[in-house]
C-alpha angles and dihedrals in degrees: 000000000000127000092254092055091049092050088050090048112042095170092062090050092055092048091053089049092053092048087055093049091050092049092051090049091050091051090049092049093049088049092050092047091049093049091046093050090048091048097043110083134172124219107212120235110270093029141089126212122226114202121210120200109219094199099048096030091225137125118234112253097233124050120233113253124225112292138053120336136172125232135183096242091202101052105019138060130186133209124193122221122188114240093183122092112287124199127217122181132186110189141153095248105078094208092064107050135058091259124061116240129018108342100162117131116255115215137175118233119220087265092053097255118145115236128176121219129201106210134186125202130193119194144151140197116263101248092209092051101045094111090051088050090053090051097046092050098037094244092305119165120263091251087065093047091047091051094047101042112018096037100033098047095042092051090052098041098046096059092044095057097035089057088070094067138059120254091252090052090050091047099052126329100057099022095113093043090054092049090051094051092049090048091053092052094045092048090061093045093050094046090055087057099048094258128119119220109219100182143335123206139176100223098182141000118218116201131191114259092257094051092044092052090050091049093049089049090053094046089052090053092048091050091051090051093049090050090050089047090049093049091047089051090049092051092047090049092051092046089051090048090051091049090051090048094048089049092050092050092048091048090052094050087047091048090049092050094047088047091051092047090049090051091048088048092049093047090048093047089048090049092048092050089049091049089050092051090047094049090051092050094053103098123170091250092052090050092051091047091052091048091052092047091050097045115099096201097255123117121230117263127217130201123216141044096308119102118255108255118245116240120193103224089193092058090048087052092048091045095247117110116198 
């Protein structure tokens, strides 16, 4: 439409002007929404956000907490670091660890025997030092830090300490001690690099076939020795029980004999005392009375040539026998 036509039709000119304004407003709105979207960030739960100012080349002193946060998309950039516990495993089974294939740590015992260790590390970023971590690693992702700190220092520290022990000590007797020493060293290394070591553990020990067979033979011998020791202790216990039973029976027999002897003694003492009382009660008058009570009035008879003795009944009655 030409200018003359616009001048002749003012309503059309106003309509075109309104359309232009609406277009400009739409463009501005789109730009504002795009800018707002670029400025509006979300820090994931379990993470903190470290903001870097591109103009001043500095890192903000305080990390952003989980949730929504605003950034200047032209002058600021943000990197997230996890502050929750992270697991890093290095094992022989490739499906379990961070690296495909056999990722167990190969160590040499003090005898020069090769042993493979499956290890598990738990760590987290020091929340208060997240900004320093960003600066030291030039804003690298946590996976880079994990590979160059957690993995690298673990794979160098474990063989160094394990080499001080024999293969049997690594396998069983000193396994916990070795893990504690490794944890102490890694804790210092991690702390220098703004990480916190939560725990370190030796999950499994893999031996060559020759050492495994030797270990199995030794374990069988120990089990047999333990079995024999157990049987000996059982026999000893049974012997002690039999001894206690025999002693108890002997004590019971002895106690019974003592009881019977005491009973006999008591009966004898009682009988003796009764005899004493009876003897004390037998007076001459009592004896004569008993004789009279028991006499049936008949004189004794004698057979033979001898004359029958004369007994004075009156003297018997009186208690005097002539």
